[in-house]
N, C-alpha and C positions, 0 to 999 in steps of 0.2 A: 504493499500500499504506499502510495506516495504522499498524498496530502500537498502542503505547500501553499494553499490558497492565502494564508496569513504569513508566509515566509517563515514558518516554523517558530514564530515568536511565542508560541504557547509554552515552549520549553523554557523561556526567559521567566514566565509566570512561576513555573515549578521551582526554578533556581531562586527567585525571590523568596518563595516559602521556605526553602532549604536555608537561606541566609538568615531569615527571622528565627528559624528553629535553632540555629547555631548561636544567635544572640542570647535566646532564652536558656540554653545549656550552659553558657559562660556567665551569665549574670551574676556578679558578686565573687567570681572565681579570680584567683591571683593570675595576673598575666605572665606569660613566659615569652619574652621577646628574644627570638634567635639573632636579631640584629646586635644587641648589646651583650656584652659578656656578664657573667654573674657578678663579677667584681664591680663593673660599672653600676648595674642595677643596685647592688647593696649599697654603694656609696651615695647614689642619688635618689634612690627610694627604699630607704631601709625598711620602711613598714611594707613595702611591696606595692606594686601597681595592681589595682583591681579593676576588672570590667565594671561598667556601671551596673548598679543594681536598681530595680524599680519596684514599686509597690505591687502587691498581690493583683490589685484592681488592673494596674497597667499590664501586667503579665498576662492576664486573662485576655486583655484586648489583643496583645500579641498572638495568643493561641488561637483567638477568633480569626484574626486576619489570616493566619496560616490556613485554617479550615476553608475560608472563603476562596483563598488563592488556589488551593487545591481542587476546590469545585470549579473554578473558573478555568483552570487548566484542562480539566476533563471536559467541560462544555466546548471550549475552543477546539480542542482536539477532535472531538466528535462532530462538531459543525464543518471543521476543516475537511475531514474526510467525506462527509455529505456533498458539500459544495464542490469538492474535487472529483465527485463521481466515484470515489472508491467505495462508499457504502451507499446503499439505497435507504429510503426513509424508514422502512421496517427495521433494517439493521441499525440504522442510527438510533431509533428508540430503544432496541434491545441492548446495544453496547453502552449507550448513555446510562441506562438503568444498572447494568451490571458494573460499569466503572465506578458510579457513585456509591454503589453498595459496598465496594472494595474500600472506599475510604472509611 
């Protein structure tokens, strides 16, 4: 299946969701910067540098954004294949439903 109607930009939507999930995973954790030596970090940031942490409410908004982005990715992918002639209308609905259930 080829798709391409939207120049495969739906994958960028998925990448944004991945990046937000990475921010969520790292919130409040100590940074490890491979650019600077441990000696430099200890001297300039003795308490350590930490990723920004946000409130529970803000984190929930991040999670909700990830959910919406994942759904948007699925919708754009399915519509792409429909408009590109890779799927028919019946297959579009079947695959859309199946892909959304996987989320």
